[in-house]
TORLUM-202140 format. One record per residue (C-alpha): residue in one letter; x negated, y, z. Coordinates in steps of 0.02 Angstrom, whole numbers, padded with zeros to 5 digits, always signed. Example, Ala and Ser with C-alpha at 12.3 -4.5 7.8 and 13.67 -1.06 7.14 Angstrom:
<pts>
A-00615-00225+00390 S-00684-00053+00357 
</pts>
This chain:
<pts>
M-10424+13163+04506 T-10503+13284+04362 W-10454+13305+04205 N-10575+13175+04154 N-10513+13065+04291 L-10654+13091+04426 L-10629+13109+04617 K-10671+13264+04682 K-10727+13251+04871 L-10609+13408+04970 F-10649+13461+05140 C-10494+13570+05198 P-10449+13688+05212 F-10436+13729+05031 Q-10342+13818+04919 V-10199+13790+04785 V-10078+13866+04675 V-09891+13844+04683 K-09833+13761+04509 H-09648+13817+04543 Q-09540+13874+04681 I-09543+13755+04816 G-09467+13807+05009 E-09539+13970+05033 L-09687+13964+04923 E-09665+14054+04753 K-09732+14007+04580 G-09913+14064+04561 E-09946+14102+04742 V-10114+14038+04794 V-10103+13949+04974 W-10218+13868+05094 V-10206+13686+05115 N-10255+13661+05309 S-10236+13467+05323 V-10189+13328+05196 K-10079+13155+05243 V-10004+13016+05167 T-09836+12959+05201 A-09790+12771+05259 K-09752+12751+05060 L-09927+12823+05015 K-09882+12982+04952 T-10005+13134+04969 V-09929+13272+05068 F-10019+13432+05102 L-09987+13542+05248 I-09966+13710+05225 K-09905+13844+05348 G-09855+13728+05447 R-09738+13615+05340 A-09772+13460+05223 Y-09753+13467+05041 Y-09798+13339+04904 Y-09965+13364+04812 D-09881+13358+04645 H-09802+13528+04666 F-09986+13611+04693 E-10138+13624+04569 I-10295+13617+04671 L-10405+13781+04630 D-10611+13740+04608 P-10716+13788+04749 P-10816+13957+04722 
</pts>
């Protein structure tokens, strides 16, 4: 969702910025999300560099 509660349709891959260090990803690093999955508990997961990370560790960058 956006800041004004609108949904945006994204197509993979898309870029995100890392909010804080997690695993091998550094805070402020810009990385590509290769696919998006949902866990059994309905939490969104981004697949980045072959690893799964919860979506809330990232901020989606606006496409050019």
